[in-house]
C-alpha positions as CSV (number, residue, x, y, z in Angstrom):
1,M,-14.9,15.5,61.7
2,F,-16.5,18.9,61.3
3,S,-18.7,18.9,64.4
4,A,-17.8,21.2,67.2
5,S,-15.7,19.5,70.1
6,H,-18.5,19.7,72.8
7,A,-20.9,17.9,70.1
8,R,-18.8,15.0,69.0
9,S,-19.6,12.6,71.6
10,R,-23.4,13.2,71.3
11,K,-25.3,10.0,70.0
12,L,-28.8,9.2,71.1
13,G,-27.9,5.6,71.4
14,G,-30.8,3.1,72.1
15,G,-33.9,4.9,73.5
16,I,-37.4,4.8,73.0
17,Q,-37.6,5.8,69.5
18,K,-35.1,3.4,68.3
19,V,-37.1,0.5,69.8
20,F,-40.2,1.9,68.1
21,Q,-38.7,1.9,64.9
22,R,-37.5,-1.6,65.3
23,A,-40.9,-2.7,66.3
24,L,-42.3,-1.0,63.2
25,A,-39.9,-2.9,61.1
26,A,-40.8,-6.2,62.7
27,T,-44.5,-5.5,62.2
28,A,-44.0,-4.9,58.4
29,Q,-42.5,-8.3,58.3
30,H,-44.4,-10.3,60.7
31,G,-47.5,-8.7,61.1
32,D,-49.9,-9.0,64.1
33,S,-47.5,-11.5,65.7
34,V,-45.6,-8.4,67.0
35,I,-46.3,-6.8,70.2
36,N,-45.2,-3.2,70.3
37,A,-44.9,-2.3,74.1
38,S,-42.6,0.4,73.5
39,I,-44.1,3.7,72.7
40,G,-46.5,6.1,74.7
41,M,-49.4,6.4,72.3
42,A,-52.8,5.3,73.3
43,L,-54.4,2.4,71.0
44,D,-57.8,1.0,71.2
45,D,-58.7,-2.8,71.4
46,R,-58.6,-2.9,67.7
47,G,-55.0,-1.7,67.6
48,Q,-56.0,1.7,66.2
49,L,-54.8,5.1,67.6
50,F,-57.2,6.8,69.8
51,A,-58.0,10.3,68.3
52,S,-60.3,13.1,69.6
53,D,-63.0,13.6,67.2
54,V,-63.5,17.0,68.7
55,L,-60.1,17.9,67.8
56,M,-60.0,16.5,64.4
57,E,-63.1,18.4,63.5
58,E,-61.6,21.7,64.9
59,L,-58.4,21.1,62.8
60,R,-60.6,20.7,59.8
61,A,-62.7,23.7,60.3
62,L,-59.6,26.0,60.7
63,K,-59.1,28.9,58.1
64,P,-56.1,29.2,56.1
65,S,-54.8,32.1,58.0
66,D,-55.2,30.1,61.3
67,I,-52.8,27.5,59.9
68,C,-50.3,29.6,57.6
69,S,-49.9,32.8,59.7
70,Y,-47.0,33.2,62.2
71,G,-48.1,33.0,65.9
72,P,-46.8,35.0,68.9
73,I,-43.4,33.5,70.0
74,A,-45.2,32.8,73.4
75,G,-48.5,31.7,72.0
76,I,-51.9,32.9,70.9
77,P,-53.8,34.3,74.1
78,D,-56.8,31.9,73.8
79,Y,-54.6,28.9,73.7
80,L,-52.5,30.2,76.7
81,V,-55.6,31.0,78.7
82,G,-57.2,27.8,77.9
83,T,-54.4,25.3,78.7
84,T,-53.7,27.1,81.8
85,R,-57.2,26.7,83.0
86,L,-57.0,22.9,81.8
87,F,-53.9,22.3,83.8
88,L,-54.4,24.7,87.0
89,G,-58.3,25.2,87.2
90,E,-61.1,26.9,85.5
91,D,-60.9,29.9,87.8
92,C,-57.7,31.0,86.8
93,E,-58.8,34.7,85.6
94,P,-56.7,36.8,83.0
95,L,-55.5,40.2,84.2
96,P,-56.0,43.1,81.7
97,R,-53.3,42.9,79.0
98,E,-51.3,46.1,79.9
99,Q,-50.6,44.0,83.3
100,A,-49.2,41.1,81.4
101,P,-45.6,40.8,79.7
102,A,-45.7,42.2,76.1
103,G,-46.8,39.3,73.7
104,G,-48.1,37.2,76.7
105,V,-50.8,36.8,79.2
106,L,-50.9,37.0,83.0
107,L,-53.6,35.3,85.1
108,E,-54.4,34.9,88.5
109,T,-55.7,32.4,91.2
110,P,-58.3,34.2,93.3
111,D,-58.2,32.0,96.4
112,T,-54.4,32.1,96.9
113,G,-53.4,35.1,95.3
114,H,-50.8,33.8,93.0
115,L,-50.0,35.0,89.6
116,I,-49.8,32.9,86.7
117,C,-47.5,33.1,83.5
118,P,-48.0,30.6,80.5
119,V,-45.7,30.2,77.7
120,A,-46.4,28.1,74.6
121,T,-43.8,25.1,74.1
122,L,-43.0,22.6,71.4
123,G,-44.8,19.7,73.4
124,G,-44.5,19.1,77.2
125,S,-41.0,18.0,76.5
126,S,-39.8,21.2,75.0
127,G,-41.1,23.0,78.3
128,L,-38.8,20.8,80.5
129,S,-35.9,21.4,78.4
130,L,-36.2,25.3,78.5
131,V,-36.7,25.2,82.1
132,M,-33.1,23.3,82.4
133,N,-31.6,25.5,80.1
134,N,-32.7,28.8,81.8
135,Y,-32.8,27.8,85.4
136,L,-29.8,25.6,86.0
137,E,-26.1,26.6,85.7
138,R,-23.9,24.7,83.4
139,G,-22.6,21.9,85.5
140,A,-25.2,22.0,88.0
141,S,-27.3,19.0,89.1
142,F,-31.0,18.7,89.3
143,L,-33.0,16.0,91.4
144,T,-35.4,13.5,90.2
145,S,-36.6,10.1,91.0
146,N,-34.4,6.9,90.2
147,Y,-37.2,5.6,88.0
148,F,-37.4,8.4,85.4
149,W,-38.4,9.0,81.5
150,G,-35.0,8.3,79.6
151,P,-35.2,11.8,77.7
152,Y,-34.6,13.6,81.0
153,E,-31.1,12.4,80.8
154,T,-31.0,13.5,76.9
155,M,-32.1,16.9,77.9
156,A,-29.5,17.3,80.7
157,D,-26.8,16.3,78.7
158,A,-27.6,18.5,75.9
159,R,-28.0,21.4,78.4
160,G,-24.6,20.8,80.1
161,V,-26.5,19.8,83.5
162,K,-26.5,16.4,85.6
163,M,-29.0,14.4,87.3
164,G,-29.2,13.3,91.0
165,H,-31.5,11.0,91.9
166,F,-33.7,9.7,95.2
167,D,-35.4,6.3,95.6
168,L,-39.0,6.8,94.4
169,F,-40.4,3.9,96.7
170,G,-39.9,3.0,100.2
171,L,-39.9,-0.4,101.6
172,H,-43.7,-0.7,101.7
173,G,-44.1,0.6,98.1
174,G,-44.9,4.2,98.9
175,F,-43.4,7.5,98.0
176,N,-40.1,7.6,99.7
177,L,-40.1,11.0,101.5
178,D,-36.8,10.2,103.4
179,S,-34.8,9.6,100.4
180,F,-36.4,12.7,98.8
181,G,-35.2,14.8,101.6
182,R,-31.7,13.3,101.6
183,G,-31.5,13.8,97.8
184,L,-32.7,17.5,98.2
185,R,-30.1,18.2,100.7
186,S,-27.5,16.5,98.7
187,I,-27.8,18.5,95.6
188,G,-25.1,21.5,95.9
189,G,-25.5,25.0,94.7
190,E,-27.0,28.2,95.5
191,S,-30.3,27.2,94.1
192,V,-31.7,23.8,93.5
193,M,-34.4,22.2,91.0
194,V,-36.5,19.2,91.7
195,L,-38.2,17.6,88.7
196,L,-41.2,15.3,89.5
197,N,-43.4,13.6,87.1
198,D,-47.1,13.1,88.5
199,P,-49.9,12.0,88.3
200,A,-49.5,8.8,86.4
201,H,-45.7,8.5,86.6
202,N,-43.6,7.7,83.4
203,P,-42.5,4.9,83.6
204,T,-44.0,3.3,86.8
205,G,-47.8,4.5,86.6
206,Y,-47.2,5.6,90.4
207,C,-49.5,8.6,91.5
208,M,-48.5,10.5,94.6
209,T,-51.1,10.9,97.2
210,G,-52.1,14.4,98.9
211,A,-49.8,13.1,101.9
212,D,-47.0,12.5,99.7
213,W,-47.3,16.0,98.2
214,D,-47.8,17.7,101.7
215,G,-44.5,15.9,102.7
216,V,-42.7,17.2,99.6
217,A,-44.0,20.6,100.1
218,D,-42.6,20.8,103.8
219,Q,-39.3,19.4,102.5
220,L,-39.1,22.2,99.9
221,K,-40.1,25.0,102.6
222,N,-37.4,23.7,104.8
223,E,-34.9,24.1,101.7
224,A,-36.0,27.5,100.9
225,R,-34.8,28.9,104.1
226,R,-31.3,28.6,102.8
227,R,-31.6,28.8,99.0
228,K,-34.0,29.2,96.1
229,V,-35.8,26.2,94.9
230,V,-37.6,25.6,91.6
231,L,-40.2,22.9,91.5
232,L,-40.8,21.6,87.9
233,L,-43.7,19.5,87.7
234,D,-43.9,17.4,84.5
235,A,-47.7,17.0,84.3
236,A,-47.6,15.3,80.9
237,Y,-50.1,12.6,82.1
238,M,-52.6,14.9,84.1
239,G,-56.1,13.5,83.4
240,Y,-55.3,10.0,83.3
241,Y,-55.2,9.0,86.7
242,R,-58.9,10.5,87.8
243,S,-59.9,13.4,85.7
244,F,-58.3,16.9,84.8
245,E,-60.6,18.3,87.6
246,E,-59.0,16.2,90.2
247,D,-55.6,15.7,89.0
248,R,-55.0,19.2,88.8
249,L,-55.8,19.6,92.6
250,I,-51.9,18.7,93.0
251,V,-51.2,22.3,91.9
252,R,-53.7,23.9,94.4
253,R,-52.7,21.6,97.2
254,L,-49.1,22.9,96.8
255,L,-50.2,26.5,96.7
256,E,-52.6,26.2,99.7
257,R,-49.2,24.9,101.6
258,R,-48.1,28.4,101.3
259,L,-44.8,27.8,99.6
260,P,-42.4,30.7,100.4
261,D,-41.2,33.1,97.9
262,N,-38.1,31.4,97.6
263,V,-39.7,28.7,95.7
264,L,-40.9,28.8,92.1
265,L,-43.4,26.6,90.7
266,I,-43.2,25.5,87.0
267,V,-45.8,23.2,85.5
268,A,-44.8,21.6,82.2
269,G,-48.3,20.7,80.4
270,S,-48.6,18.4,77.6
271,C,-51.5,19.1,75.0
272,S,-50.0,16.3,73.0
273,K,-51.3,13.9,75.5
274,A,-54.3,16.0,76.8
275,F,-55.7,16.2,73.3
276,L,-54.6,12.7,72.2
277,A,-52.6,14.1,69.4
278,Y,-48.7,13.4,70.0
279,G,-47.5,14.4,66.6
280,L,-49.0,18.0,67.0
281,R,-46.3,18.9,69.5
282,V,-48.3,21.3,71.6
283,G,-47.6,22.1,75.2
284,T,-47.7,24.9,77.6
285,C,-45.0,25.7,80.4
286,I,-46.6,27.6,83.3
287,A,-44.9,29.5,86.1
288,V,-46.6,30.4,89.3
289,H,-45.6,33.0,91.9
290,R,-46.7,35.9,93.6
291,D,-43.8,38.3,92.3
292,R,-44.4,39.9,89.1
293,G,-40.9,40.3,88.3
294,V,-40.2,36.6,88.8
295,L,-42.6,35.9,86.1
296,Q,-41.5,38.5,83.9
297,E,-38.0,37.0,84.2
298,F,-39.6,33.5,83.3
299,F,-41.5,34.9,80.1
300,D,-38.3,36.6,78.9
301,C,-36.1,33.8,79.4
302,L,-38.5,31.4,77.4
303,E,-39.5,33.8,74.9
304,F,-35.7,34.6,74.3
305,N,-34.8,30.8,74.1
306,I,-37.9,29.8,72.0
307,R,-36.9,32.5,69.5
308,G,-33.6,31.4,69.4
309,E,-34.1,27.7,68.8
310,Y,-37.4,27.3,66.9
311,S,-39.3,30.8,66.8
312,N,-42.8,29.2,67.9
313,I,-44.9,26.4,67.5
314,A,-47.6,25.8,64.9
315,R,-50.5,28.3,64.9
316,G,-52.9,25.9,63.6
317,A,-52.5,23.5,66.4
318,M,-52.6,26.3,69.1
319,Q,-55.9,27.7,67.3
320,A,-57.6,24.3,67.3
321,V,-56.8,23.6,71.1
322,G,-57.7,27.0,72.1
323,N,-61.0,27.1,70.3
324,I,-61.7,23.8,72.2
325,C,-60.8,25.1,75.7
326,K,-62.9,28.4,75.2
327,D,-65.9,26.3,74.3
328,S,-67.4,24.2,77.2
329,G,-69.4,21.9,75.0
330,K,-66.5,21.0,72.9
331,M,-64.5,20.5,75.9
332,G,-67.0,18.5,77.6
333,R,-67.1,16.0,74.5
334,H,-63.3,16.0,74.4
335,M,-63.4,14.9,78.1
336,Q,-65.4,12.2,77.5
337,E,-63.1,10.9,74.8
338,V,-60.0,11.2,77.3
339,G,-62.2,9.3,79.9
340,R,-62.7,6.5,77.8
341,V,-59.0,6.0,77.2
342,R,-58.4,6.3,81.1
343,L,-61.0,3.6,81.4
344,T,-59.4,1.5,79.0
345,L,-56.0,1.9,80.9
346,H,-57.6,0.8,83.9
347,E,-59.1,-2.3,82.5
348,R,-55.6,-3.2,80.9
349,Y,-53.9,-3.0,84.0
350,R,-56.5,-5.1,85.6
351,I,-55.8,-7.8,82.8
352,W,-52.2,-7.4,83.4
353,G,-52.3,-7.6,87.1
354,E,-54.4,-10.9,87.0
355,A,-52.1,-12.5,84.6
356,A,-48.9,-11.2,86.2
357,H,-49.8,-12.4,89.7
358,D,-50.3,-15.9,88.4
359,V,-46.8,-16.1,87.1
360,G,-45.4,-14.0,90.3
361,L,-44.2,-11.1,87.9
362,A,-43.3,-8.2,90.0
363,T,-43.9,-4.8,89.0
364,A,-43.3,-1.6,90.5
365,P,-46.3,0.2,92.4
366,Y,-48.9,1.2,89.7
367,R,-52.1,3.4,90.0
368,A,-52.7,4.9,86.7
369,G,-51.4,5.6,83.2
370,Y,-49.7,4.6,80.2
371,F,-46.8,2.4,81.4
372,L,-45.8,0.0,84.0
373,V,-42.3,-1.4,85.1
374,V,-41.2,-5.0,85.5
375,T,-38.5,-4.8,88.0
376,C,-35.7,-7.5,87.1
377,D,-32.0,-7.8,86.8
378,R,-30.1,-7.4,83.5
379,P,-33.0,-5.3,81.8
380,Q,-31.2,-4.8,78.7
381,D,-30.6,-8.6,78.2
382,A,-34.2,-9.0,79.0
383,A,-35.2,-6.6,76.5
384,N,-33.1,-8.0,73.9
385,G,-34.3,-11.5,74.7
386,L,-37.8,-10.4,74.4
387,E,-37.0,-8.9,71.0
388,E,-36.2,-12.3,69.8
389,D,-39.7,-13.2,70.6
390,L,-41.1,-10.0,68.8
391,I,-42.0,-8.4,72.0
392,F,-40.5,-4.8,72.1
393,T,-40.0,-2.9,75.5
394,V,-37.9,-0.4,76.8
395,P,-35.1,-1.2,79.2
396,I,-34.4,1.1,82.1
397,R,-32.2,1.0,85.1
398,E,-34.6,-1.0,87.3
399,G,-36.4,-3.2,85.0
400,I,-38.3,-3.0,81.6
401,R,-41.0,-0.4,80.8
402,I,-44.3,-1.7,79.2
403,A,-46.4,0.5,77.5
404,I,-50.0,-1.0,78.4
405,C,-51.2,2.1,76.5
406,S,-50.3,0.6,73.0
407,V,-51.0,-3.2,73.7
408,T,-54.4,-4.5,73.1
409,G,-56.2,-6.4,75.9
410,D,-55.9,-9.6,74.1
411,K,-52.4,-9.6,73.6
412,L,-51.9,-8.2,77.0
413,R,-53.6,-11.3,78.6
414,G,-50.7,-13.4,77.6
415,L,-47.7,-11.0,77.8
416,P,-46.8,-11.7,81.5
417,V,-46.2,-15.3,80.9
418,R,-44.2,-14.6,77.7
419,I,-42.1,-12.0,79.8
420,A,-41.7,-14.4,82.8
421,E,-40.0,-16.7,80.4
422,R,-37.3,-14.5,79.7
423,V,-37.0,-12.1,82.8
424,A,-35.3,-12.8,85.9
425,A,-37.8,-11.1,87.8
426,R,-38.0,-10.5,91.7
427,V,-41.0,-12.7,92.9
428,S,-43.9,-10.7,94.6
429,R,-44.5,-12.1,98.3
């Protein structure tokens, strides 16, 4: 073997993309009888991909120089300002260029006095991976929930770090703050990182309440008395619970809780999801703190890491998104399109919920988003059996993930019955 010793054990294994590829192969052979509930892409009820007409128009209108020229490593200014406002709020104001890191931008929140430093990333997932690489010592652990997106584990393995877990749900189906607190205290080290995915959590569809976030903020403030804390918010599905205007209040709520300077907030936003363009691979990683030095360090670390790995993201994608963000008319039209997807997801869960209730199929607490989880024993066996029936799902530790985003309403109506035949599900009482 020629690979380095630390790389020889690396193998992606099963994973979401492998299930998706098997689903595509089955569809080529069996056609419409296949149910592909494996992948996080929103399809309409004709089975066609939801796409933003506004974004498609903007991409077609780009000049060759907008597409073919190199972009700045950290991202073009219009994109950085526009996406920061998308994920944090329209009142975030850019500071004069001379106050920003060289090659970047710096913004501020006028109401809380925080400074904001965004960096363009290769989708939201790249932002998560970059933060793991730069804010965790090798061999250290970070805390996330026991229900989690599988690639978190891949990112951690690739970066030489580990995952610690808390129980996401308590006895009554709400956020388990006690378990979160115990998990936070159990992670060793001079600093600690917490990774939370909200709203429209992948894989469960859970959305934390304001009280949940207040409790988390209090726990972080207590922990910050003895060490530094990095709160990494995976905001990939922001805008799919209520609206961007409402969903991004999460961040403001945290800032208004007066997190101490020993807490660094980093938001990993996904424009792949926000603009219904999963293949464009566009994201923004946004650090929020009062200290310019902390934000300069964030910028320097990510810029260096990006240059060493992939140089920068596609300029054309940034230009198109940036153009939409700075034009209120275009943005308004685009948000209507996202709203239609959000309503479709709500309707699909209503269809699912009625059918699942009739057969006693238990799901983890869902409020919004692309996915839900059927809780069951032996999830891998259940998923294998479902594939024999041409139903493709993703097994996780607590059950099987169903991508309701990619299953049409007609197919969804009969799906719980077929799953119940294969799954030893816990019966709701």
